[in-house]
Every structure is written in structure tokens, then in C-alpha cells.
MDAnalysis code that builds the backbone (N, CA, C; Angstrom):
import MDAnalysis as mda
import numpy as np

u = mda.Universe.empty(264, n_residues=88, atom_resindex=np.repeat(np.arange(88), 3), trajectory=True)
u.add_TopologyAttr("name", ["N", "CA", "C"] * 88)
u.add_TopologyAttr("resid", np.arange(1, 89))
u.add_TopologyAttr("resname", ["UNK", "UNK", "UNK", "UNK", "UNK", "UNK", "UNK", "UNK", "UNK", "UNK", "UNK", "UNK", "UNK", "UNK", "UNK", "UNK", "UNK", "UNK", "UNK", "UNK", "UNK", "UNK", "UNK", "UNK", "UNK", "UNK", "UNK", "UNK", "UNK", "UNK", "UNK", "UNK", "UNK", "UNK", "UNK", "UNK", "UNK", "UNK", "UNK", "UNK", "UNK", "UNK", "UNK", "UNK", "UNK", "UNK", "UNK", "UNK", "UNK", "UNK", "UNK", "UNK", "UNK", "UNK", "UNK", "UNK", "UNK", "UNK", "UNK", "UNK", "UNK", "UNK", "UNK", "UNK", "UNK", "UNK", "UNK", "UNK", "UNK", "UNK", "UNK", "UNK", "UNK", "UNK", "UNK", "UNK", "UNK", "UNK", "UNK", "UNK", "UNK", "UNK", "UNK", "UNK", "UNK", "UNK", "UNK", "UNK"])
u.atoms.positions = np.array([
    [97.366, 98.565, 101.339],
    [96.565, 99.770, 101.385],
    [96.750, 100.530, 100.074],
    [95.681, 101.065, 99.545],
    [95.713, 101.818, 98.299],
    [95.678, 103.306, 98.600],
    [96.563, 104.044, 97.954],
    [96.615, 105.493, 98.142],
    [96.238, 106.180, 96.841],
    [95.714, 107.398, 96.952],
    [95.316, 108.142, 95.763],
    [95.617, 109.622, 95.951],
    [95.546, 110.361, 94.858],
    [95.704, 111.815, 94.839],
    [97.023, 112.275, 95.448],
    [98.156, 111.870, 94.882],
    [99.430, 112.320, 95.456],
    [99.678, 113.807, 95.221],
    [100.276, 114.432, 96.195],
    [100.683, 115.822, 96.123],
    [101.947, 115.920, 96.957],
    [102.800, 116.877, 96.678],
    [104.063, 116.903, 97.412],
    [104.544, 118.290, 97.773],
    [105.512, 118.316, 98.686],
    [106.173, 119.557, 99.070],
    [107.104, 119.994, 97.964],
    [107.402, 121.272, 97.910],
    [108.255, 121.829, 96.851],
    [109.676, 121.276, 96.913],
    [110.155, 120.917, 98.105],
    [111.515, 120.391, 98.215],
    [111.590, 118.889, 97.912],
    [110.469, 118.272, 97.562],
    [110.369, 116.852, 97.189],
    [110.795, 115.900, 98.299],
    [110.715, 116.321, 99.550],
    [111.117, 115.452, 100.655],
    [109.929, 114.778, 101.333],
    [108.721, 115.163, 100.930],
    [107.534, 114.579, 101.536],
    [106.405, 114.617, 100.515],
    [105.621, 113.527, 100.483],
    [104.436, 113.497, 99.629],
    [103.218, 113.260, 100.513],
    [102.075, 113.742, 100.045],
    [100.817, 113.629, 100.770],
    [99.848, 112.850, 99.908],
    [99.128, 111.933, 100.543],
    [98.232, 111.043, 99.817],
    [96.914, 110.898, 100.553],
    [95.846, 110.668, 99.786],
    [94.566, 110.293, 100.379],
    [94.603, 108.785, 100.590],
    [94.288, 108.369, 101.793],
    [94.303, 106.947, 102.124],
    [92.960, 106.558, 102.716],
    [92.483, 105.374, 102.395],
    [91.235, 104.950, 103.019],
    [91.467, 104.675, 104.496],
    [90.539, 104.861, 105.356],
    [89.194, 105.389, 105.129],
    [89.137, 106.897, 105.367],
    [89.361, 107.684, 104.363],
    [89.230, 109.132, 104.442],
    [90.305, 109.855, 105.229],
    [91.527, 109.397, 105.162],
    [92.631, 110.060, 105.852],
    [93.601, 110.663, 104.857],
    [94.305, 111.698, 105.290],
    [95.436, 112.228, 104.536],
    [96.684, 111.833, 105.309],
    [97.641, 111.233, 104.593],
    [98.881, 110.786, 105.225],
    [100.064, 111.481, 104.576],
    [101.139, 111.624, 105.348],
    [102.405, 112.161, 104.848],
    [103.403, 111.006, 104.786],
    [104.182, 110.971, 103.713],
    [105.199, 109.937, 103.546],
    [106.505, 110.628, 103.187],
    [107.552, 110.361, 103.983],
    [108.869, 110.917, 103.678],
    [109.364, 110.293, 102.370],
    [110.027, 111.102, 101.539],
    [110.487, 110.655, 100.229],
    [111.932, 111.082, 100.036],
    [112.757, 110.140, 99.598],
    [114.150, 110.434, 99.289],
    [114.431, 109.904, 97.893],
    [114.609, 110.822, 96.941],
    [114.830, 110.431, 95.557],
    [116.291, 110.340, 95.171],
    [117.195, 110.504, 96.133],
    [118.628, 110.428, 95.836],
    [119.044, 108.967, 95.647],
    [120.092, 108.761, 94.894],
    [120.594, 107.402, 94.689],
    [119.907, 106.716, 93.526],
    [120.118, 105.412, 93.448],
    [119.588, 104.632, 92.323],
    [118.095, 104.346, 92.439],
    [117.634, 104.155, 93.667],
    [116.222, 103.830, 93.865],
    [115.629, 104.758, 94.927],
    [114.470, 105.359, 94.649],
    [113.842, 106.220, 95.654],
    [113.397, 105.396, 96.861],
    [113.432, 106.000, 98.025],
    [112.965, 105.332, 99.238],
    [111.817, 106.119, 99.849],
    [110.871, 105.380, 100.397],
    [109.694, 105.961, 101.026],
    [109.694, 105.626, 102.504],
    [109.284, 106.587, 103.320],
    [109.151, 106.352, 104.757],
    [107.801, 105.755, 105.080],
    [107.524, 105.625, 106.351],
    [106.256, 105.095, 106.823],
    [105.173, 106.170, 106.698],
    [103.972, 105.768, 106.335],
    [102.844, 106.696, 106.217],
    [102.424, 107.177, 107.604],
    [102.376, 108.498, 107.774],
    [101.990, 109.108, 109.044],
    [100.661, 109.842, 108.837],
    [99.592, 109.428, 109.538],
    [98.297, 110.113, 109.374],
    [98.382, 111.572, 109.822],
    [97.826, 112.473, 108.997],
    [97.813, 113.900, 109.321],
    [96.447, 114.350, 109.821],
    [95.403, 114.035, 109.045],
    [94.048, 114.416, 109.440],
    [93.051, 113.583, 108.660],
    [91.811, 113.641, 109.088],
    [90.744, 112.862, 108.473],
    [89.944, 113.729, 107.506],
    [89.487, 113.108, 106.427],
    [88.656, 113.790, 105.427],
    [87.335, 113.046, 105.285],
    [86.345, 113.417, 106.043],
    [85.035, 112.800, 105.903],
    [84.323, 113.423, 104.705],
    [83.909, 112.620, 103.764],
    [83.191, 113.074, 102.559],
    [83.967, 114.142, 101.794],
    [85.276, 113.973, 101.676],
    [86.093, 114.965, 100.975],
    [87.208, 114.264, 100.206],
    [87.845, 115.022, 99.340],
    [88.912, 114.502, 98.496],
    [90.079, 115.477, 98.503],
    [91.271, 114.970, 98.739],
    [92.473, 115.802, 98.701],
    [92.783, 116.169, 97.256],
    [92.929, 117.466, 96.962],
    [93.246, 117.916, 95.617],
    [94.712, 118.305, 95.485],
    [95.203, 119.165, 96.356],
    [96.582, 119.653, 96.283],
    [97.077, 120.027, 97.671],
    [98.394, 120.061, 97.799],
    [98.993, 120.592, 99.020],
    [99.751, 121.859, 98.651],
    [99.913, 122.729, 99.620],
    [100.711, 123.926, 99.397],
    [102.182, 123.530, 99.318],
    [103.012, 124.344, 98.713],
    [104.421, 124.007, 98.489],
    [105.179, 123.695, 99.771],
    [104.725, 124.233, 100.916],
    [105.412, 123.972, 102.183],
    [104.753, 122.855, 102.998],
    [103.658, 122.299, 102.490],
    [102.972, 121.209, 103.180],
    [102.187, 121.619, 104.401],
    [101.906, 122.907, 104.550],
    [101.183, 123.379, 105.730],
    [99.695, 123.620, 105.479],
    [99.303, 123.685, 104.213],
    [97.897, 123.872, 103.868],
    [97.531, 122.928, 102.744],
    [96.245, 122.544, 102.745],
    [95.771, 121.579, 101.765],
    [94.475, 122.075, 101.149],
    [94.298, 121.796, 99.881],
    [93.061, 122.119, 99.183],
    [92.275, 120.828, 99.040],
    [91.045, 120.844, 99.541],
    [90.194, 119.660, 99.472],
    [88.858, 120.028, 98.838],
    [88.239, 119.052, 98.217],
    [86.881, 119.201, 97.692],
    [85.973, 118.428, 98.633],
    [84.967, 119.094, 99.138],
    [84.089, 118.457, 100.110],
    [82.641, 118.610, 99.682],
    [81.900, 117.515, 99.789],
    [80.475, 117.536, 99.476],
    [79.732, 118.217, 100.612],
    [78.971, 119.237, 100.299],
    [78.198, 119.923, 101.330],
    [76.979, 119.105, 101.731],
    [76.432, 118.382, 100.782],
    [75.248, 117.581, 101.038],
    [75.358, 116.310, 100.207],
    [75.513, 115.172, 100.848],
    [75.679, 113.912, 100.127],
    [74.463, 113.621, 99.242],
    [73.277, 114.020, 99.682],
    [72.070, 113.781, 98.897],
    [72.076, 114.591, 97.595],
    [72.690, 115.777, 97.634],
    [72.754, 116.628, 96.441],
    [73.652, 116.016, 95.369],
    [74.582, 115.163, 95.769],
    [75.481, 114.536, 94.811],
    [74.911, 113.269, 94.195],
    [73.831, 112.753, 94.764],
    [73.235, 111.524, 94.252],
    [72.641, 111.774, 92.870],
    [72.887, 110.849, 91.930],
    [72.319, 111.038, 90.590],
    [70.791, 110.966, 90.648],
    [70.153, 111.811, 89.868],
    [68.695, 111.850, 89.839],
    [68.230, 111.498, 88.422],
    [67.163, 110.737, 88.369],
    [66.605, 110.315, 87.091],
    [65.097, 110.483, 87.164],
    [64.558, 111.195, 86.197],
    [63.119, 111.374, 86.112],
    [62.616, 110.636, 84.881],
    [61.665, 109.756, 85.075],
    [61.087, 108.988, 83.967],
    [59.660, 109.468, 83.764],
    [59.353, 109.886, 82.547],
    [58.011, 110.352, 82.209],
    [57.367, 109.291, 81.326],
    [56.291, 108.726, 81.804],
    [55.579, 107.676, 81.086],
    [54.384, 108.304, 80.392],
    [54.120, 107.865, 79.185],
    [52.996, 108.366, 78.380],
    [53.123, 109.871, 78.160],
    [54.296, 110.326, 77.812],
    [54.522, 111.749, 77.618],
    [53.791, 112.312, 76.403],
    [53.568, 111.473, 75.395],
    [52.871, 111.949, 74.194],
    [51.434, 112.338, 74.542],
    [50.777, 111.574, 75.384],
    [49.392, 111.867, 75.789],
    [49.337, 113.115, 76.671],
    [50.353, 113.348, 77.461],
    [50.380, 114.502, 78.348],
    [50.634, 115.795, 77.588],
    [51.238, 115.704, 76.407],
    [51.582, 116.890, 75.628],
    [50.380, 117.470, 74.909],
    [49.289, 116.740, 74.802],
    [48.115, 117.236, 74.079],
    [47.342, 118.238, 74.821],
])
């Protein structure tokens, strides 16, 4: 599984990641010792058409970017044919 957009608690004991398909998961983190250890990913909530940006320092609130209208995000291209003739 591929994770993206890591964010973490201020005490560095937990990190939050966006995981497909549109979920935010929490993973326990222990950076003590020679090698850091990660816990099992625990799903927190679903993000339909949204992206996790940041978590609050205590891990209780999250900032997400959400598309209000998927059609508004679609790239638009206008092609004008014979524009020189139309300009006269």
C-alpha cells in the first residue's frame, strides 16, 4: 500500500497519512533506539475527493483540501479555428 502526505503529532508518537482509497490512517511511531519502529495503520476517517494537508499538533483536528465540484477542476481547452477570418 502506498501512503502520501505525512503529518504528525507534536510529541512524534503518531503520524497521519493519506492512504488509498481516500482514507486517513494513524500509525504509531517510536523513534527511540537504533531503528525507528512503526505500528499498524489504523483507519481514522474517509476523504472522498479530498487531500490531507496537515494535522493539528495534538492529532485531534485535520486540515484537508476538498474539491467542491469535480467538474470545476477538470481542465478546459477552447480551440478557435479560423480566428484570423473572425477578427475582420
